[in-house]
C-alpha positions as CSV (number, residue, x, y, z in Angstrom):
1,M,-20.5,49.2,25.1
2,R,-20.2,45.5,24.4
3,T,-20.1,42.8,27.0
4,N,-17.3,40.2,27.2
5,E,-19.6,37.5,25.8
6,E,-20.4,39.6,22.7
7,R,-16.7,40.3,22.1
8,T,-15.8,36.7,22.5
9,R,-18.5,35.7,20.1
10,L,-17.4,38.2,17.5
11,I,-13.8,37.1,17.9
12,H,-14.8,33.4,17.3
13,K,-16.9,34.4,14.4
14,R,-14.1,36.4,12.8
15,T,-11.6,33.6,13.5
16,A,-13.9,31.1,11.7
17,E,-14.2,33.4,8.7
18,I,-10.4,33.7,8.5
19,K,-10.0,30.0,8.6
20,R,-12.6,29.5,5.9
21,E,-10.9,32.0,3.7
22,N,-7.5,30.2,4.2
23,Q,-9.1,26.9,3.4
24,K,-10.7,28.3,0.2
25,R,-7.4,29.7,-0.8
26,K,-5.6,26.4,-0.3
27,Q,-8.3,24.6,-2.1
28,R,-8.0,26.9,-5.1
29,R,-4.3,26.4,-5.3
30,L,-4.7,22.6,-5.1
31,D,-7.4,22.7,-7.8
32,A,-5.2,24.8,-10.0
33,A,-2.3,22.4,-9.6
34,C,-4.5,19.4,-10.4
35,I,-5.9,21.1,-13.4
36,A,-2.4,22.0,-14.6
37,A,-1.2,18.4,-14.1
38,C,-4.1,16.9,-16.0
39,L,-3.7,19.5,-18.8
40,L,0.1,18.7,-19.0
41,L,-0.7,15.0,-19.1
42,V,-3.2,15.3,-21.9
43,V,-1.0,17.6,-23.9
44,G,2.0,15.4,-23.4
45,I,0.2,12.3,-24.5
46,G,-1.2,14.2,-27.4
47,A,2.2,15.4,-28.5
48,W,3.7,11.9,-28.0
49,M,1.1,10.0,-30.1
50,P,2.0,11.3,-33.6
51,G,5.6,10.2,-33.1
52,L,4.4,6.8,-31.8
53,M,2.1,6.3,-34.8
54,A,4.9,7.3,-37.1
55,G,7.1,4.7,-35.5
56,V,4.3,2.1,-36.0
57,S,3.9,2.9,-39.7
58,E,7.7,2.4,-40.2
59,S,7.6,-1.0,-38.5
60,G,5.2,-2.4,-41.0
61,V,1.9,-2.4,-39.0
62,S,-0.7,-1.2,-41.4
63,H,-3.8,-1.0,-39.1
64,A,-4.4,0.9,-35.9
65,S,-7.0,-1.4,-34.4
66,G,-4.6,-2.7,-31.8
67,A,-3.7,0.8,-30.4
68,A,-2.8,-0.5,-26.9
69,S,-0.3,-2.9,-28.4
70,L,1.4,0.0,-30.2
71,V,2.9,1.4,-26.9
72,G,5.7,-1.2,-26.7
73,S,7.3,-3.8,-28.8
74,H,5.3,-6.5,-26.9
75,A,1.5,-6.6,-27.2
76,A,1.0,-7.3,-23.5
77,L,3.0,-4.2,-22.4
78,G,0.6,-1.9,-24.1
79,Y,-2.5,-3.5,-22.5
80,I,-0.8,-3.4,-19.1
81,L,0.0,0.3,-19.5
82,M,-3.6,1.1,-20.6
83,G,-4.9,-0.9,-17.6
84,L,-2.6,1.1,-15.2
85,L,-3.7,4.4,-16.7
86,A,-7.4,3.4,-16.4
87,F,-6.8,2.4,-12.7
88,L,-5.1,5.8,-12.0
89,L,-8.0,7.6,-13.6
90,G,-10.4,5.7,-11.4
91,V,-8.3,6.5,-8.3
92,C,-8.3,10.2,-9.2
93,V,-12.1,10.3,-9.7
94,T,-12.6,8.5,-6.4
95,V,-10.4,10.9,-4.5
96,L,-12.1,13.8,-6.2
97,L,-15.6,12.6,-5.2
98,Y,-14.4,11.8,-1.7
99,R,-13.0,15.3,-1.3
100,L,-16.2,16.9,-2.6
101,R,-18.3,14.9,-0.2
102,C,-16.1,15.9,2.7
103,R,-16.3,19.6,1.7
104,K,-20.1,19.4,1.5
105,E,-20.3,17.8,5.0
106,R,-17.9,20.5,6.4
107,R,-20.0,23.3,4.9
108,Q,-23.2,21.8,6.3
109,R,-21.5,21.5,9.7
110,E,-20.3,25.2,9.5
111,D,-23.8,26.3,8.5
112,R,-25.3,24.5,11.5
113,D,-22.6,26.1,13.8
114,D,-23.3,29.6,12.4
115,E,-27.0,29.2,13.0
116,L,-26.4,28.5,16.7
């Protein structure tokens, strides 16, 4: 027969396992949503570019070296848009790396707790 301490320890261990499984499930859902959003963004921009380039060729621009200026009728608008997209990409990468670091620290902490 088990003592109360053993039962309590087993209950806490099983509770921790269930919490980890729930966190993993939530993380997988979030990862899938982020991947889907990025994929939709890339496909959307890819589908939008041919129409944009066709509009540029109709307007009389014969070279594509100023691609950022092709987004709007004003040259500065395209560069501002490209700058904003680059900033958003940097924010996304920063958040991703921060979350990965937090996850690694949490796993290390859980491993230390399991060893005790």
